[in-house]
N, C-alpha and C positions, 0 to 999 in steps of 0.2 A: 585358214590359209588355202590358197590354191583353188582354181576353178576348173582346170582341165589338165590332162597329161601334157608333159613336156613335148613328147613326140609320139606318133603312132607306133605301136608294137604288136607283134603277133602273140598269140596265146602262149606258144612255146617259149618266147623270149621273156614274158612275164613270169612264167613258171620258174625259169632258171634264176631270175632275179630274186624271187621270193625264197626259193630253196637255198640259194647261196647265202642269203642273210640269216635265215632261221637255222640252217644246219650248223652254223658256227657255234651255237649254244645248245642245239638239239640235234646231235649227229644222226639220230635214227629217223629224222624227218626225211622221208623218201620223196623221190620225184613224183610218184603216183599221188602221194598225199598232197604235195604242193599243187599238182594239177587239179585235184578235187577242190582245194581251197580257192584257187584262182577262178575256177568256174563258178563257185558259189557266190563270189563277189563280182562277177562279170558286169552286172548292171550298174555297179558303182565305180568302175574304173576311172571315169572322168568326173566323179563327184568330188566335193571338197575333201581335202586330205584327211581331216579329222573325222569326217563321216565314214570314209573308207577304212580308216584305222579301227574304228569301233566295230565295223562289220568283220574286219580281219580277225580281231580277237575272238569274236564269237565263232567264226568258221574254223579257226585254229583249235579252239576248245573242243570241237567235235573230233579232232584228230589227236586229242590228249596232249596238246601243246599249249602251255600257259605262258604268256608273255606280259610284261609290264606295259603300262600306258605309253611311256616314252618309246619303248621298243616297237610298239604297234604303229606309232607315228613314223618311225624310221622305216619300218617294213612297207607301210603304205606309200611313202615317198619313193622308195626304190621300185615298187610295183608301177608307179607312175612315171618312172624314168629319171628320177633325180638321185644324185649321189647321197644326199642326206636330207633330213626334214628341214634343215636350216637353209637349204637351197631352194625350197619351194617359195615362189614369189607371193607377195601379199595380193589378195584378190582385189579386183577393181571395185570402187564404191558403188553400191546400188541404192543407197539412201542418203539423205542429208538431214541432220538433226539441227534445228535452230532453237536455241534456248534464250529466254529473256530474263536476265538478271540485272546486274549493274549496266549491262549493255548487251546487244545482240551478239551471240556467238554461233558460228556455223561450223559443224563438224561432219565431214563425209565419213560414212561407215559402210562396211561390206554386207551387213545382214541385220535383221531385227535383233538377233542375240547381241551383236556388237552395239546396237543402239540402246539396249536396255539400260545400261549404267548411266548414260547421259540423260535419258528420260526420267529415270528414278531420282537422280540427283537434283534435277530441276524441280520435280514435284516436292521432294523433301524440303528444299529451300523455301518454296512458297508456303508449305504447310507449317513450317516452324514460325514463319512470320505472320501467319493468319490462323493461329490455333483456335481462336474463338468461333470461327465460322468456316470450318474445313469442308467446304463443298467445292468439288471440281467437276468439270464436264468434259467428256470425251466426244469429239465431233469428227466423224469420218466423212471426207468428201472425195471426189473422184481423183484428185491429184494432190491431196494433202490430208494429214491427220493432225488434229490440234487438241491439246489439253488446256483448258482455261480454268483459272481460279475464279470463283464466284463469291463476291462479298456484298453485303447489303449497302446500298447507297443511302444518302441522307433523306431522299424523297421516298424511300420505301421500295424503290426498284432495285434491280440487280446491277452491280458494277462488275463487268466482265473483263478479266485481265489475262492476256495470253501468257502461258507458262512455257510451253514447248510445242514445236511444230516438227513433224516428220514428213518429208516429201520425197517422192521417187527421184533418183538421179539417172534412171534408165527408162526406156519405154517398155511396155508390157505389164503383166501382172506384178504387183508390188506388195499386196497385203498378206499373201501366204507367209506364215511364220509370226505374224503380229499377235496372234491370240495369246501366246505364252507371255509376251511383254505386257499385254493388257491385264492379265491376271496378276502379275507381279506388282503392277501399279495399283490395282484394286486393293491388294493386301496391304500395301504401304499406306494408302489413304484410309481405308476402312478399318483394318485390324490393328495397325500400329498407331495411327493418329486419331482414330475414332471419328473419321469424317465420312463423306459420301462421295462416290464417283459416279456421276450421272452419265448415262450413255453406254456403260460397259456391257450391260445385258445384251443389247442388240448387236454391238460390234463384236463381242465374243462369240455370239451364236453364228453370225454371218461368216466370220473368218475362221472359226475353230471347229464347228460341227456341221458343216454344210452337207456332207454326205448323208447325215441322218435326218435331215429336215424333211418332214412329211409333206412335201409340196404336191400339188395336184398334177402329177405327170411330169414334173420337172424338178431339178435340184436348185436349192438356194446357193448362190455363188458369192464369193467374197466381193466381187464387183458390185453386188446388189446392196452392200452396206450403206453407201451414200444415198440410196433411194428407198430405204426401209424405215419403218417406225413400228413401235409397239401399239397395239390397240387393245383396250380393256373393255370387255362387254359383260353385261349381266344377262345370263341365260339360265333361268331357273329350271328349264325343262330340257335336259340333255338330249332327249330323243327328238326334239322339234328344232330342226336346223334353222327355221325361219323366225323362231321366237326370240325375244330379248331385245336389248337396246344398248347403244354405245355409251360408255361412261367417259372415256378419255382416250387420247392418242398422243404419241410423241415418245420421248425417252421416259425412263422409269420414274424420275422425280415428278414430272408433270402428271403421270398416271397415278402415282402414289398419293400426291397431294389431293387430287380429285376423288380418289377412292376413300380417303379419310372423310371427305364431305359426304360421300354416298353411304358410308357406314353409319352415319347419324348417331355417333356416340358409342357404337359397339367397340369393344376392346379388340385391337388387331391380334392379340394373342389368342383369340377364339378362332381365328381362321385356321383351317386345316387344308391340306392338299389332297384332292381326290385321286382316284386311280388314273384318270385321264389327264391330270395336271391342272384341273380347274381348282380355284380357291372356293372353299365352302365356309360360310359364316351363318349359322342358324339355317333359315330357309333360303338364304341368298346364295347364288352360285355365280362366280365370276370367272370368265374365260379369257385367257391371254392369247392374242393372235399376233402374227407378224405380217404386216401388209407391205408389199413392195411394188412400186410403180415400175413397169417394164414396157417402155414404149418400143414399138417396132417401127423404125423409121419415124413417120409422122403420126402413126396411129397409137392412141393411148391404150395401155393394157395394164393389168394388175394381177399379181399372184398373192396368195394368202397361205399361211401355215399356222397350225396350233403350236404354241410354245411347248416343247416336250416336257415330260414329267421332271426330269433332272433339272433342267433350267428353271422350271416353275418353282420347284422346291427351294433352289438357291435364292430365287427372287424373293420368296416369302421370308426367308431368314434375313435377308438384307432389309426388307421392308420393316420388319419388327425392330431391327436395330436402329433404323433411320427414323422411325415414327416420331420419337421424342424430339430429335434434332430438326425435323421438318415442321413440327407443330407451330412454331412462331411465324412461319412464312404464310402470310395471308394471301399473297398473290400467286397465281399459277404461272409456270414457265411459259414463255412464248411459243408460238408454233415452231415445230422442229423444221430445220432447213433440209429439204430434199434436193439433191444436186441437180436433178433433171429440170426442176421447176425454178430453182433459185437464180439462175443466170439468164439474162436476156439472150435471145438467139442472135447469132452474128449476122445472119442474113434472113431476108424474107422476100416474098413476092408481092409486088404492088398490084393493085386493081387498076389496070390500064384505063378503063372507061372512067372511073371516078377521078383519077389523077388528071386525065385530059380535060374533063369537064371543069374541075376546080381551077385548073390553070387558065382555061378559056374564059372563065368568069372574071379573071384578073387581066385579061388581054394578053396572056402569055401562052407559050407552048412548052412542051417538054424540052425541046432543043434550046429555046431561049432561057429557060430556067437553068439548065446545065451550064450554059455560057455565063449566066449571071453569077453563079456560085463557083465558076471556074473549075469544072470537072469535065472529064471526057464523057460523052453522052452514052450511058448504058442503055441496053434494050429494056423496054418496059415489059418484055416477055421473059426476062431472065431475073434470077435472084439479085437483090441489091443489098448493100450493107444497111443495118438498122440505123446507123448514124445518118445515112442519106434521107431516111424517112423523117428524122428529127429536123434536118435542114429544110426539107420540103415543108414540114409543118410550120417552121419559123417564117419561111418565105410566104406561105399562104396566110400566116397569122391565124392558124387553125387551132381551135381549142381541143380538138380530138383528132390529131393527125393519124392515129392508128386506124381510123376509118378508111384510110387510103390503102391499107394492107389487104391483100386478097384474102377472102374468107376461105376456110378449108373446103376442099372438094369432098363430096360424099365418100369417095374412096379413102379419104384421109381421116374419117370420123368413126367414132365408136358408137354402136347402137346400145342404148341403155335399157336393160331388162330388170335391173335391181338397183339398189342405192350404194353398192360397195364402192364403186369408182367415184361417185359424187361425194361420198363422205370423206374420201381421201383428198379430194381436190378442194373442197369448200373452205378449209382454213387458209388456203393459199390464193384464193381468188380476190380480185379487186373490182371486177366489172363484169357485166353480162351483156351479150348481144344475141339476137335471135332473128330467125326468119321463118315465115309460115308458108307452107305449100299452097298452091292454088287449089281451090275446090273446098276449102274449109268453110262451114256456114257461119253466120254472124254469132250464133251462140258459142261456137268453138273459139272464135276470135276473142270474145269477151272472157272466156275461161283462160285463154293463154295470157291475155293482158293482166288479169288479176293474179294469176299464179306467178308470173314473172315479177310483178310489183312486190308480192309478198317475199319472194326469194331475194330480190334486190335489197329490200329493207333489212332482211336478216344479215346479208353480207355487210351492209353499212354499219349495222349495230355491232357485228363481230369485229369489224375493222376499226372500231373506235370513233366513228363519225359522231355518235351520240354517247358521250361518256356515261358509264354506268358504274356505280359503286354500291355494294361491293361487286367485284368482277364476277361475271356469270360463268359457270362451268361449261365445259364442252357439250355436255348432254343436253343443254338448253337448245343448242343449234343442230345437234347431230342428225335429227330426223327431217330437217328442212328440205334436203335434196329429195328424199323419198316423198315428201308431201307434194313437191312439184311434179314428180313423176306420176304419182297416183292421180293427182288432179287432171293431168292430161289424159291418162289412160281411161279414167272414168268418163271422160268426154269423147272417147273414141280416137285418141291420138297417140302417136309414138314420138320419141325424140332420139336424135343422135347428137353427140357432142364432139367438139374439138377445142383446141386452145389457140388464142391469138395474143400478140403483145398488146398491152394497154399502156399508153403514154399520157401521163397526167401532167399538165403544165405546172411548172414551179412558179409560185406567186412572185410578182415583180419586185416586191420589197425584199424578199429573200435573195433574189438574184443581185440586187443592188448591194446587199451586205456581203455576199460571196459571188463576185463577178465571174469566177471560173466554174461555177456550178452549171451542170447540164441544164438545158432549158426544160427538160421533161424528166419526170420520175418514171421508172419502169415498173410495170405491174403485169398481172395476168388477167386476161379476159376469157370468160367461158362463152363459147359460141354454140348455140342450140339451133338445130334444124328440126322443125316440127312438121309432122306429116300426119295424114289420116291413117289410122290403123288398117291393115289389110283385111 
């Protein structure tokens, strides 16, 4: 209850309120003692009343005054200007809990603590109904947190069912305080019902221990959770930072499943945790990292951290417990959804020259196009809605309307000196575009074409253009980005990268079946600018 005091009050007024209440039962409680107690809790005067009450009991204890919990609530209320604790108003809702049972139920709550019972009840209901495959997944996005139940479908894929969603009811930070709820849900799923809660390791670390995260000059923040993923690397030489290779990335179940493949029959019970948090199994050494995409405006960036010893130890305990339950799952989980890359941009810049030329080829102009589709004429030099790009593509009957989008300027691109960022982007790419600087010789042109063809073929294979059974693990593709970089570097070239929208036309037969379907599917295109090395 309560979010701020009823009315402003001076220090001396608060001292009198507290002394007047406490002295009724503790007559020797002096004004000086009351003054010391009030000063001790000064930083919490406007805190929730229960929080202030807890601090008051501690501060009064130093004055040899012991009071019961209910008395501390009354004292806190009086300190905040209320006659009694029952006069303290209920706090305004900060979260909304949506549960999916017999029907959708929406419940506004004031805090994560208040949300806990609704979240737990929804998870218990699903677990009781799905005891034979108790796998749940926690997904944290920028404006919502969802827990899904995962059950095997008839075709061997995963049937994903929403169980509970929590979303903010106010603006500003909303994840602080969620870590304790995550842990209670994990215990319910894994310790009580013998299931697995996927995604908890990353979410708990991002929201619960951010201050301890050993980032390179910066702290991991709870707002990073929607853009972070676990990365499992094999690094047999701890003192060689550049050695090793990637095994898997995503949430823990995706990494565990592929680690089991990498162990090649070794017993997971043989794994021990080393002093730095690495997992050691015989001669093999596995390192857990957290990779977070951190775009600065339009510029791509990434931060990395080693999973600390405590979290790594807990992750190993959970892996051993889950190993048998995950054994029947032949397929790997799909690519983890990262918020910054998952949604199409609302606006983008058009390439005015390309647009004008394409319209002119049809005997039209930008003004006549806008008149035909009945919109006010926006400037070609200002951002436009992505929907307008789709409308333009339909008007032009263009198979690749994203070519009309302006390519990133060099100031909006990231120079690539290693493969860290490329490895994070690759599972989420659908297309590649590139340009070469003037002055490159014919041999370099040939190297670029071959390297891009190989990289594009890898993307197509990874995206399922050519079905492969059994499904190939991530480590098959993980080095492809570095092979591209090295091929260019060996030929005396460098590259910078940026991202662009990719719009893939929906086949006409599908649009006939679903007439309200968008004419284009959204994807991500990697744009490379290739130049001669200095």
